C-alpha positions in Angstrom: 39.4 43.8 4.2 38.7 41.5 1.2 38.9 44.9 -1.2 41.8 46.3 0.2 43.5 43.6 -0.4 42.5 43.2 -3.9 43.2 46.5 -4.9 46.5 46.4 -3.1 47.3 43.2 -4.4 47.1 45.0 -8.0 49.4 47.6 -6.8 51.8 44.8 -6.2 51.3 43.0 -9.1 51.7 45.9 -11.3 55.4 47.3 -10.4 56.4 44.0 -9.5 73.5 42.4 -25.6 75.4 44.6 -28.3 78.9 45.3 -29.4 82.0 45.4 -27.7 81.7 48.2 -25.3 83.9 50.5 -22.8 84.9 49.9 -19.8 82.6 51.7 -17.3 84.2 53.8 -14.4 87.5 52.6 -12.5 86.1 48.4 -11.7 88.9 48.8 -8.8 87.3 48.0 -5.8 86.5 50.7 -3.0 88.9 49.9 0.2 88.7 50.5 3.5 91.1 54.0 3.8 90.3 57.2 5.3 87.5 57.3 3.4 84.8 55.0 5.9 83.0 53.8 3.5 84.0 50.4 1.9 82.3 47.9 -0.1 83.6 44.1 -1.1 84.2 43.2 -4.9 83.5 40.2 -6.5 84.7 38.7 -10.3 83.0 35.9 -12.2 84.3 33.6 -14.7 82.1 31.7 -15.7 81.4 28.9 -18.5 77.6 27.2 -18.6 76.5 25.2 -21.2 73.0 25.1 -21.6 71.0 21.9 -22.6 67.9 23.1 -24.4 66.5 19.7 -24.4 66.1 19.2 -21.0 66.7 22.7 -19.4 69.8 21.5 -17.4 73.0 23.2 -17.5 76.9 22.7 -16.3 78.8 25.5 -15.0 82.5 26.4 -14.0 83.2 29.1 -11.8 86.1 31.1 -10.9 85.0 33.8 -8.9 87.4 36.3 -6.9 86.8 37.8 -3.8 88.6 40.7 -2.7 87.8 41.6 1.2 87.8 45.4 1.5 86.0 45.0 4.3 88.1 46.0 8.2 86.9 42.0 9.8 88.3 39.1 9.3 85.7 36.6 7.3 85.2 33.5 8.6 82.6 32.0 6.5 81.0 33.2 2.9 77.6 32.5 1.5 76.7 32.1 -2.1 72.3 32.4 -3.3 71.0 29.6 -5.2 68.3 31.4 -5.5 66.8 28.1 -8.2 66.4 26.0 -5.3 63.1 27.9 -4.0 60.9 26.3 -6.9 60.9 22.7 -5.4 58.0 21.7 -3.1 58.6 22.4 0.6 60.7 25.7 -0.1 60.1 28.8 1.8 58.8 30.4 -1.1 56.6 27.1 -1.8 55.3 27.1 1.7 54.8 31.2 2.3 53.2 31.3 -0.6 50.6 28.5 0.3 50.2 30.0 3.7 49.8 34.1 3.1 46.3 35.4 3.1 46.8 37.4 -0.3 49.1 34.9 -2.5 50.9 36.2 -5.7 48.6 34.3 -7.9 52.0 33.9 -10.2 52.7 31.4 -7.6 50.3 30.4 -5.7 50.3 26.9 -5.2 52.2 26.0 -8.1 55.9 25.2 -6.8 54.1 22.2 -4.8 53.1 20.7 -7.6 56.0 20.6 -9.6 57.3 16.9 -10.8 61.2 16.5 -10.3 61.8 17.3 -14.6 59.9 21.1 -13.7 61.5 22.1 -10.3 64.5 24.4 -10.0 67.9 23.7 -8.5 71.5 24.6 -8.5 73.4 21.4 -7.2 77.3 22.2 -6.2 79.5 19.2 -7.0 82.7 20.6 -6.0 84.3 23.9 -4.3 87.5 24.9 -4.0 89.6 28.1 -2.1 92.6 28.9 -3.4 93.0 25.7 -4.9 91.9 23.4 -1.9 88.7 21.8 -1.2 86.7 23.5 1.6 83.2 22.3 3.2 80.0 23.6 2.7 76.4 22.7 3.0 73.3 23.3 1.0 70.3 24.7 3.0 67.1 25.8 0.7 68.2 28.5 -1.0 71.7 29.2 0.7 75.4 27.3 0.5 77.1 28.3 3.5 80.9 27.7 3.3 83.1 27.1 6.0 86.7 28.2 4.9 90.0 26.6 5.2 91.6 30.0 5.9 89.2 33.0 7.4 89.7 36.1 4.8 92.1 38.8 6.0 91.0 42.3 5.7 92.4 43.5 2.3 93.3 39.7 0.6 92.1 38.6 -2.2 90.5 35.1 -2.4 90.0 32.9 -5.4 87.1 30.2 -5.3 86.4 27.8 -8.2 83.3 26.1 -7.8 81.4 23.3 -10.4 77.9 23.0 -10.5 75.0 21.8 -12.0 71.2 23.3 -12.4 68.0 22.9 -13.6 65.6 25.4 -14.5 62.3 25.6 -13.1 59.1 25.8 -15.1 58.4 29.9 -15.2 56.9 30.9 -12.3 58.4 33.9 -10.6 60.7 35.9 -12.5 63.0 33.1 -13.6 62.1 30.3 -15.6 61.6 28.2 -18.7 58.2 28.4 -21.3 56.6 31.4 -19.9 53.3 32.0 -20.9 54.0 33.2 -23.7 56.0 31.2 -24.8 60.0 32.5 -24.3 62.1 29.6 -24.0 64.5 30.7 -21.3 64.3 34.0 -19.0 67.6 33.4 -17.2 67.5 35.7 -13.8 69.4 34.8 -10.1 70.1 31.2 -12.2 74.1 31.2 -10.9 75.5 30.8 -7.3 76.0 34.2 -6.5 77.7 35.4 -3.7 76.0 36.7 -1.1 76.7 40.7 0.0 79.0 41.2 3.4 78.5 45.1 4.0 79.1 47.0 7.6 75.9 45.5 9.2 77.7 41.8 8.6 76.4 39.2 5.8 73.4 39.4 4.2 72.4 35.8 3.0 68.7 36.2 3.2 67.1 33.3 2.0 64.9 33.5 -1.3 61.4 33.8 -0.4 59.5 36.1 -2.6 61.2 39.5 -3.0 64.5 40.6 -4.5 67.8 41.1 -4.3 71.1 42.3 -3.0 74.8 41.6 -4.7 78.1 42.5 -4.6 79.8 44.9 -7.3 82.0 43.4 -9.7 83.1 42.3 -13.2 81.7 39.3 -15.1 83.0 37.8 -17.7 80.5 34.6 -18.9 80.9 32.3 -21.8 77.5 30.8 -22.7 77.2 27.6 -24.9 73.7 27.3 -25.9 72.0 25.7 -29.2 72.9 27.5 -32.3 68.9 28.4 -33.1 68.5 30.5 -30.1 68.9 34.1 -30.0 70.3 35.3 -27.0 70.5 38.7 -25.4 70.7 40.1 -21.5 73.7 42.1 -19.5 77.2 42.6 -21.2 78.8 43.3 -24.3 79.0 40.4 -26.7 83.2 39.9 -27.1 83.1 39.4 -30.6 80.5 36.7 -33.1 79.3 33.5 -31.8 81.7 30.3 -32.0 79.9 27.4 -33.5 80.7 23.8 -32.9 78.7 20.8 -33.0 75.7 22.4 -33.5 75.8 25.0 -30.6 77.3 28.6 -30.3 79.4 29.8 -27.9 78.8 33.7 -26.6 81.2 35.3 -24.9 79.9 38.2 -22.7 81.9 40.7 -20.9 79.9 42.4 -17.9 81.7 45.9 -16.1 80.7 47.2 -12.8 77.7 45.1 -12.4 75.9 43.3 -9.5 74.3 40.8 -11.5 74.3 39.2 -14.7 71.2 38.4 -16.7 69.9 36.7 -20.1 67.1 35.6 -22.2 67.1 33.3 -25.1 64.6 32.0 -27.9 64.9 30.9 -31.2 62.2 32.6 -32.0 63.2 36.1 -31.3 63.3 39.2 -33.2 66.7 41.4 -32.3 66.2 44.7 -33.5 68.7 47.8 -32.6 68.8 51.8 -32.2 71.5 53.5 -31.7 70.8 56.7 -29.7 73.2 59.9 -30.6 75.4 60.1 -27.6 74.1 57.0 -26.0 74.0 53.4 -25.6 72.5 51.1 -28.2 69.2 49.7 -27.1 68.2 46.4 -28.1 64.9 44.9 -28.6 64.6 40.8 -27.9 60.3 39.7 -28.9 58.8 36.9 -30.8 57.8 36.9 -34.1 55.1 34.8 -33.2 53.5 37.5 -31.4 50.4 38.8 -33.3 50.6 41.6 -35.6 49.0 44.4 -33.0 51.9 43.1 -30.3 54.6 43.5 -32.9 53.5 46.8 -33.7 53.9 48.0 -30.0 57.2 46.5 -29.9 58.1 48.5 -33.1 56.5 51.8 -31.3 58.3 51.3 -28.3 61.7 51.7 -29.3 61.8 55.4 -30.2 59.7 55.9 -26.8 62.4 53.7 -24.9 64.8 56.3 -26.1 63.1 59.1 -24.8 62.6 57.7 -21.8 66.4 57.1 -21.4 66.6 60.9 -22.1 64.4 61.9 -19.0 66.3 59.6 -16.8 69.6 61.0 -18.3 68.4 64.6 -17.5 66.7 64.0 -14.0 69.0 61.5 -12.8 72.2 61.5 -14.3 73.6 59.5 -16.9 73.3 56.0 -18.0 77.1 55.0 -17.6 76.9 51.6 -20.2 77.2 51.3 -23.8 74.0 49.2 -23.9 70.5 48.1 -22.4 68.1 45.5 -23.8 64.3 45.1 -23.5 63.6 41.4 -23.6 60.4 40.1 -23.9 60.4 37.3 -20.9 59.8 36.3 -17.5 56.3 36.8 -15.7 55.4 40.2 -15.7 57.9 43.2 -15.5 61.7 43.0 -13.8 64.8 45.1 -13.7 68.2 43.2 -14.2 71.4 44.8 -15.4 72.0 46.8 -18.3 68.3 44.6 -19.2 64.8 44.4 -18.6 62.6 40.9 -18.7 59.3 42.1 -19.4 56.2 39.9 -21.1 55.4 41.5 -24.2 51.6 41.1 -24.9 50.2 44.2 -23.8 48.4 47.4 -25.0 50.5 49.4 -25.9 49.9 52.1 -22.6 50.7 49.0 -20.4 54.0 48.1 -22.6 55.3 51.4 -22.5 54.4 52.2 -18.3 56.6 49.0 -17.6 59.3 49.6 -19.2 59.2 52.6 -18.3 59.5 51.4 -14.6 62.0 49.0 -15.5 64.0 51.3 -17.2 63.9 54.0 -14.3 65.5 50.6 -11.7 68.5 51.4 -13.9 69.0 54.3 -11.9 67.5 53.3 -8.6 68.6 50.1 -7.9 71.2 48.8 -10.6 73.1 52.0 -10.3 72.2 53.2 -6.8 72.3 49.9 -5.3 70.5 49.8 -2.4 68.9 46.4 -0.2 66.2 45.4 -1.8 65.5 42.9 0.8 65.6 45.9 3.3 65.0 48.9 2.1 62.7 47.6 -0.9 60.6 51.4 -1.0 63.9 52.6 -1.9 64.0 51.1 -5.2 60.6 50.6 -6.1 59.0 53.5 -4.5 62.1 56.2 -5.8 61.5 54.3 -9.4 58.0 54.7 -9.2 57.8 58.4 -8.4 60.5 58.8 -11.7 58.9 56.6 -13.7 55.5 58.7 -13.3 56.8 61.9 -14.6 58.8 60.3 -17.1 55.3 58.9 -18.3 53.3 61.9 -17.5 56.6 63.4 -20.2 56.0 61.4 -23.5 51.9 62.1 -22.4 49.8 64.2 -24.9 47.6 65.0 -21.4 49.9 66.1 -19.4 48.5 65.7 -15.7 48.9 68.6 -12.9 49.7 65.4 -10.4 51.7 62.2 -12.2 51.8 61.1 -8.3 48.5 61.1 -7.6 48.2 57.5 -7.7 50.9 57.2 -5.6 49.1 59.4 -2.7 46.1 57.2 -3.3 47.7 54.1 -2.5 49.2 55.1 0.2 46.3 57.3 1.9 44.5 54.2 1.9 47.1 52.0 3.6 47.8 54.4 5.7 43.6 54.1 6.9 43.2 50.6 6.6 44.3 49.5 9.9 47.2 46.5 8.3 49.7 49.4 7.8 53.2 48.0 8.1 56.7 50.6 8.7 58.9 51.1 5.3 61.7 49.6 8.5 60.4 46.0 7.8 61.7 43.4 6.0 60.3 42.7 2.3 59.4 38.8 3.3 57.8 40.0 6.5 55.0 41.9 5.4 52.0 40.0 6.7 49.8 41.2 3.6 51.4 41.0 -0.3 49.4 43.8 -0.5 50.7 45.7 2.2 53.8 45.4 1.1 53.2 46.8 -2.7 51.2 49.6 -1.6 54.4 50.4 1.1 57.2 49.6 -1.3 55.5 51.3 -4.4 53.3 54.0 -3.2 54.7 55.4 0.5 57.9 55.0 -1.7 57.0 57.6 -4.5 55.4 59.4 -1.9 58.2 59.7 0.5 60.2 61.8 -2.3 56.9 63.3 -3.9 56.2 64.9 -0.7 60.1 65.4 0.1 59.6 68.3 -2.6 56.7 69.5 -0.7 58.7 69.9 2.3 62.1 71.1 1.1 60.6 73.0 -2.6 60.4 71.3 -5.9 63.9 72.8 -7.5 65.8 71.0 -3.8 64.3 68.0 -4.7 65.6 68.0 -8.3 68.8 68.6 -6.9 69.1 66.3 -4.1 68.1 63.3 -6.6 70.8 64.5 -9.0 73.6 65.1 -6.4 71.8 61.7 -4.2 72.6 59.9 -7.9 75.9 61.8 -8.3 77.7 60.2 -4.7 76.0 56.9 -4.5 76.1 55.5 -8.1 78.3 52.5 -8.0 77.8 51.6 -4.3 75.0 50.6 -1.9 73.1 53.8 -0.1 71.2 52.9 2.8 67.7 55.3 3.3 69.3 57.7 5.6 71.7 58.6 2.5 68.8 60.4 0.6 67.9 62.8 3.4 71.7 63.5 4.1 71.7 64.6 0.3 68.8 66.8 1.0 69.5 68.4 4.3 73.4 69.3 2.1 71.5 70.6 -0.2 69.6 72.7 1.5 70.8 73.6 5.1 67.7 72.4 6.7 66.9 69.7 9.3 64.8 66.6 7.9 65.7 63.8 10.2 62.1 63.9 11.3 60.4 63.7 7.8 62.8 60.4 7.6 61.6 58.8 11.3 58.8 59.7 11.5 57.4 58.6 7.4 59.7 56.0 6.9 60.5 54.3 10.4 56.7 54.2 11.9 53.5 54.5 11.1 52.9 57.9 11.9 50.2 59.8 9.9 49.6 63.3 9.3 46.6 64.7 9.8 46.3 69.0 10.0 42.6 70.3 10.5 41.2 73.8 9.8 39.5 74.5 13.4 38.2 77.7 13.5 38.2 80.9 11.3 36.4 83.8 13.6 36.7 87.0 11.6 40.3 87.6 10.8 41.7 84.9 13.5 42.8 81.3 11.7 43.4 78.7 13.9 44.7 74.9 13.0 45.1 71.8 15.0 47.6 69.1 14.4 45.6 65.7 14.8 48.2 63.2 13.2 51.3 62.5 14.6 53.3 63.3 12.2 54.8 67.0 12.3 54.3 68.7 8.8 55.3 72.7 7.6 51.9 74.0 6.5 50.8 75.2 2.9 47.6 78.0 3.6 45.5 79.3 1.2 43.2 82.1 2.2 40.3 84.1 0.4 39.2 87.1 2.2 35.0 87.9 2.4 36.1 90.6 -0.8 37.3 87.9 -3.1 41.1 88.6 -2.7 43.3 86.0 -2.0 46.5 85.0 -0.1 49.4 82.3 0.3 50.5 81.6 3.4 53.8 79.3 4.7 54.0 78.3 8.2 57.4 76.8 9.2 57.7 74.1 11.0 60.0 74.8 14.2 61.6 71.5 14.2 63.4 72.0 10.0 64.8 75.0 11.5 64.4 77.3 8.4 62.3 77.3 5.5 61.4 76.3 2.4 61.9 78.4 -1.0 58.6 80.6 -1.3 56.7 83.6 -2.4 53.9 82.7 0.0 53.8 84.8 3.5 55.9 83.3 5.9 54.7 83.4 9.3 55.7 82.4 12.6 56.9 78.6 13.6 54.7 75.9 14.2 56.5 74.1 16.9 55.5 70.2 16.8 54.3 69.8 20.5 51.6 72.4 20.2 48.9 71.3 19.1 46.7 74.1 17.7 47.9 77.4 16.3 46.3 80.7 15.7 47.4 83.8 13.7 45.4 86.7 12.8 44.9 87.5 8.6 45.2 90.9 7.2 41.2 90.9 6.4 38.1 89.4 7.1 38.3 85.3 6.4 35.4 83.4 4.0 37.7 80.0 3.5 40.9 78.8 4.2 42.4 75.6 3.2 45.4 73.6 4.1 47.8 72.0 1.2 46.1 73.2 -2.0 48.1 71.3 -3.9 47.7 68.3 -2.0 51.2 66.8 -2.4 51.3 66.4 1.7 49.7 63.2 2.3 47.0 64.0 4.8 45.2 60.7 5.6 42.0 62.8 6.4 41.4 66.1 3.8 37.5 66.3 4.6 39.2 68.9 7.9 41.6 70.2 6.0 39.1 73.2 4.6 36.4 75.8 6.3 34.1 78.0 3.8 32.1 80.1 6.0 28.7 81.1 4.8 
C-alpha cells in the first residue's frame, strides 16, 4: 500500500499582460430563453492597493451580478480563499489528518504566525447602495440579501475589504521557494457560481475552483519597482505616483483574474503570426541553465499553442503569459504560474499541460470541484499528444503512462468513482490517479470505441458548442453520439460513474473455433487479431450490441456480442495458431495476461 500511495501521489503532484486587446466574442450574458441553457454573469470593477512591505492590501470591489436563472435568489455567497491559510482551517486540518498529505502543505499551515497567515476581511457590503448582513464562515462569506434577486435582474454589490497574502504554501502566496515575491491567484472575494444544480459555495479544502463568467476591470497599485503580469490587457502605460505604479487591466469573458509580481522579473514577448502575443516572466536571478531554458521555452510554447488551436479550436484571447511563480504548475485565465528551476523537459511538459488547460477549463469551464477529471484528464490527454508532436522520438502510444496509472488504480482496491467530489477522495494519490490518469483514459479509450477520427471530430465539436459555457460530464458523450449516431451512455455510466472494470479474455481456441469470455462488469466492443497456422493474419471486430452500431474499421465485422452473455464463440476461416484481444492496448483491460492465447 505504501508503494501505491507514493507512486500515485507523484502523479497528483506533477499535474497539479500585454497591449490593449480585442473584446472576446459578445460578452452579453446567456439568458434563460427558448434555449433551456442559462448561466449567470458578473462584472467586477476593483481597485487594489498593495503594500509590498507587509504583504497586506486594501480593496474596493464593485460587482454587477445578472441573475439569468429562472429562480429567485435570497442569498449570495463569496469565496474568501485566502482564509484557508490559517491554523485550524479545513485545509490545515485535512492536510494533517489525510494518510498521504501533499508535502507542499503538510502541517505548515498550523505553524503560521499572524503575520504569515492569509486572510480576506470584509469591512462593508452594500446591495444597491444599502447595507446587508453577512457572516464569514471559514473560506465562504454567507450573505443574506435585503431584497431577493429576481430572474433577469441586475444587482450591484459594493464591498470594501482588507487582505493579507499568506506565505506561499499552496498555489497562492508570497516569497515562494524560488523567491518570487507575489503569486496572486484566488486573491479577491469571488462570487460563487449558481447554476441549475443550485449554489456551489464549496469551502477551500484542497482542490480547485469554479467561477462565474464575466468581465474584469482591475486597477492594481503596487511599488513601482515591481514588474506585473497576469490576466487581462494592460490599458495604456501604468501611472506613477508617490513611488507606486497603478496598472489598469481589463479582461473580457473570463471567470477568474490572476496576477504575479516581482522586482526581478525579466519580461519577454513573442508575437505569434495570426495569434496571441505570448509573454514570459521569469527571474533574472535564475542560474544560467534555467535562464537558457526559459529562452528556449518561448518558441516551443508557440508550437504548443498551434497544436491546441488545430486539434481543439482557436484560442480566442490576444495574450497568454507564462509566469514563474506559485508552487508547481497551475492554470489561470490567460496565464500560467509555474516554478522555473526545472530541467527543460519538465519546464516544457508542465507548460504544455497548463497551456492545454486554457481550453479544458478556462474556455470549457467545467466545475473542477465536482468533475475534476474533465479538466485534468482531458488536459492530460491532449497535452500528451502535443508533447509527442514536439518530440524527435515519437511514441506509438503517448497515453501509455495514463493507462499504466489507471490500471494500477483499478487493481489497487482503493479506487473511488469519478463522481466523487474532489475533496472527498480518501487519499490524495487516488484523487490524482482518478483525475489525471483515468480522466485521460476516458478520452483515449473513447477513441478506441468510436474510432480516432470520430474522437477528433468530437473534441472539436465539443469545444465549439461549449466554449464560454459550463459543460457537464454527459455533454462530451452526447457530442460523441451526435457525431457517430451510436449509443454511448453505457460507456459514460460504467467508466465515469462506477468502478466497474474491463476484463475480457481468450477462453479457448479449438481448431477454427475461438471462444472469448467477459470477466469484468464493464462492456466493450472488441478488436481481435488472429494469426492462422499458415502464418497469415486477420483482424476482426466484434460490435457491442448495446452500442447499436460500429466504429469505422477495415477489420472483418462479425456478429454482435450482447453484454449479459458471458462467452462469445465464432468460427474463423482456417485453423488458428494465436489470438490477441486489443493489440493496440487502447482498451483499458485490467488483466491483459488473459488477452492472448498461442497454440504450440
